N, C-alpha and C positions, 0 to 999 in steps of 0.2 A: 496581511495574511498571518501575522503572528498570532492573531486571535483564532485562527482556523486550522493551525497545524499543531501536532502534539509536541513539537520542539519549543513552541512558544517563542519563535524568532522568525524574522524575515520581513521583506518589504511588501508594499501594497500591490494589488492587482489593479490595472487601469479601470476595469469594469467587472461587475459581478452579476450573476444571474441565479436566482433561486427559483427553480421550476416548481409549479404546484404539483405536477405529476408527469407521467411519461408523455401524455399527449401535449402538455404544455412545453416540454422540452423539445418534442418533435416540431412543434410550430415555431419555436425559437430558432432551431437549426435551419429550418426552411427559409427563415426571414433574414438571418444574420448575414453580413457580408461574407462571401465565400473564403476570402483570404484572412479573415479574422482569426488570430491565434486563440485556441481554446485550451483551458486547463481544467480537467475533470478532478474534482475534489470530493472525496468521501468523508472519512474521519480525519484526514490529514495526518495519518500515522506513519506514512512512509515518504514524506514530502518536505522539501526545504525550498523556499522561494528566496532568492538572493536579495540583498538589502536594496538594490536598485529597483526591485519590483518586477512584475510580469506585465508586459505591454500587450495585453489582450483581455479576454473575458474568462474569469474563473466561474465554472458552473458547479454549484453545490448540490450533490445528489442525496446526501443523507437526510432522512426525514421527508423526502419527496418521492423518490423512486423506492417506495417501501412495501410494495406488494409481496406477500409471502403466502403461498398456499400449497396444499397437496393436491395433485391432479388425480382424476379417476384412475389413471393407469399406475398410480403408486409413486410417480416421480414427484419431485419438489420443484416448484418454480419460485425463484427469488429475483426481484429486480436489483439493479446495481447498487442502490442506496441502502439495502438491507445490511445491517451489521453481521459479520460472519458468525459471532457467537450466538446471535439470535437464530440463525439458520441451524446451528448445531443443537441448540436447545429444542427447537421445534421438531427437528428430525428425531431427536432422542425420545421426546415425549410420544412420538408417533410409532415408537417401537422399532426404530432403525439403528443399525450399528455403524461404526467407523466414521461418523460425522463429528465425533467428539473433538478431533484435532482442530476443527474450525473455531472452537471456543478459545483456543490459544492465539488466534490471529486478531489483533486489535484494529481491524479495518473493515471495509465493506466488501460485499460480494464483487462489485466492479473492480476493486483493487486486487482482490484475490484472483480473479480471472486474468487480469493484465499481467500479474507477476507469478502466476502459478504458485500462490502462497502455500506454504506447508510448514508443519512442525510435528514433532512426536510421531514421525513415521508416515504421516498422511500428506497428500498433495491434492490441491483443488481439482486439477484436470483429470485425475483418476476417476472422478465421479460425475463428470459432465457428459450429458447426453446430447443436448442441443444448446445453442447460444442465440440470444436475441440481440441483434445489432441495430444501430441507428446510423444512417449516413447524413451527410451535410444537407441533403434535400428533405430531411425529416422522415425518410422512408424506413419502415421496419423490415428487417431481413432476418430470417431464421437460418442459421448455418450449423453444420455438423462439425464435430471435433476434427475430422480429417482435413478440414479446410484451414486449420491453424497449425503453425509451427510451435510446438510446445516443448520447453526444456526446463532446466533447473532455474527457477525464479524468473521465468520469462514465458510469454505466450503472445502470439500475434498472427494475424492473417498471413497466409503464404503469398497472396496477391496484394499488391500495394493499393490500398483503398483509403477512403476518408471516414471509415466507420468507427463507432465507439461502442463499448459494451453497455448494453441496456439491461441485460438480465440473462438468466440461464436456467435450464432444467437439469436437476441433479438426481441421480439414483443411488441410494445406499442399500446395502444388504439388510435383510431382516435381523432384528436383534431383540434385546430386552430393555425396556424403558428404565427400569431400576439400575441395571448394569451400566447403561449409558450415562445416567445421572451421576453414579458413583465415579465413573471414569473421568467425567468432566470435572468433578470436584477435585479429584486427585491431581489432574493436570493443572488446574488453576492454582492449587496449593503449591505445586512445584514451581510454577511461574513466579508466584509471590516470593518464594524462598530463594530463587536463583537470579531474578531479574530486578532492576531498579525501577519498579513500577510506580513508586511514589514520587519520582522526579521526572520532569519533562524529558522525553526521549522519543526516538523514532524507531524503536525496535532494533533488530540486527542491522548494523551499518554495512557489513560486508557479507558476501556469499561465502559459504564454506568451500575452500578449495578441495579438489579430489582427495579423498582418503585422509582428510585433516579437518581441523576446525579453526575458523578465523580467530575465535576467542583465545584458543591455546597459543596461537602464533603471536598475537598481540601481547598476551601476558608474558610469554617467554621473551619477548623483546623488551620487557621492563617498562611497558607503557601504561599499566594500570595507574589511574590517578593523575596522569599527565593533563595539564590544563593550558588553555590559551584563552585569555580574556573572558573567563567565566564558563567556557565550554570545557568539559572534562570527560576523559575516558573513565567509565564507571569503575569504581572499586569492587562492585558486586559482580559485574559481568563485563569482561573486557571488550566484547563486540558491541557494546552500547556506549553511545556518547550522550551525556546528560547535560542539562542546563539548570543546575541546582537552584540558582537564585532568579532564574528567568531574565537575566540581564545580558546573556551572551547574544551577540549579533549572528546573523546568518554567515557572515564572513568569518567570524571566529570558529564557528562549527565546521565550515568547509576547510579552513586552514588546518584544523585539528585532524580532520579526515585525511587530508593530504599528508600530514606529518606521519600519521600512523601507517599509511600505505607505503610511504617512502622508507621508513625505518624497517618495516617487515621485509620489504624487497631487498634492502641492503644487508640485513642480517641473515635472511633465509633464502634469498633468491626466488621468492614467491610473490607474484603480483596479485594482490587482493583486488577483487572486483566489487565495486560499490553496489549495494542492493537498494539503498535509498535513492529517490529521484531528486535531482537538483535542477531548478529552472530559473530563468530570469536574468537580469542584469546585475553585475557586481555592485554598481552604484548608480545613482541617479544621473551623475554627470556623463557616464558612458552612454546612457540612453539618450540624453539630450544631444550629445555630440552626434550620435547616429541619426537621430531625427533631423538634425540641422544639416547633415551632410547632403 
């Protein structure tokens, strides 16, 4: 999985599925064993797979679930594998406003829906009209936003189900195409200036606590530049952990996350909540022991 996540670290998935399109994914879900663990992977920009790997099937949506269109009613439909910046550019060119923030989200629409991704004052679910879901029987279900519990960096169905995000319809207010392009350019220039985009990273590691910023707390704790076995708290943005030489293991990254969280809690009494998703076994031996038990 190191080849498929932006941190360039992590263990293997036991199985992988690269769907051709939405129908192919639906057929796969209807045929796969019902208790098979599934891991949905878009651009891998918010994901770490532990060194022991993921004992299930990784489903890769980017490049497959890539339908993007404007509907006759003016809304935009994007499948889960569409890159968020692509949706931002498409909506901007169509003369819509407020989609520009999506250009600053380095993931797919599916990931943006799952975590209510946001930046620069915008949040994904503010613009969602309807959502296309797939269940483990391969059935497509259209749901409204009222059926989801949506919060800061999180969104999920209120009822417990086995459904996954397959796409969504978005509506943005009317605007000016040139103004949208200029705003996206300014936002991206700001990202380049303030974030370590040239190094392997997974974006913001922690959610911002109420009325504060995780980066400020981490920097105030004196943790900028702190390293563990190749993993490093970015010197450019303290809420980023980077893998400068591509040699850090998933374990090293996770240990550094834990150290940052522990020191911020000790010095400021604030428990940072992790934004990045971590899955899998710590090492291969633990998996083998579990399977042998």
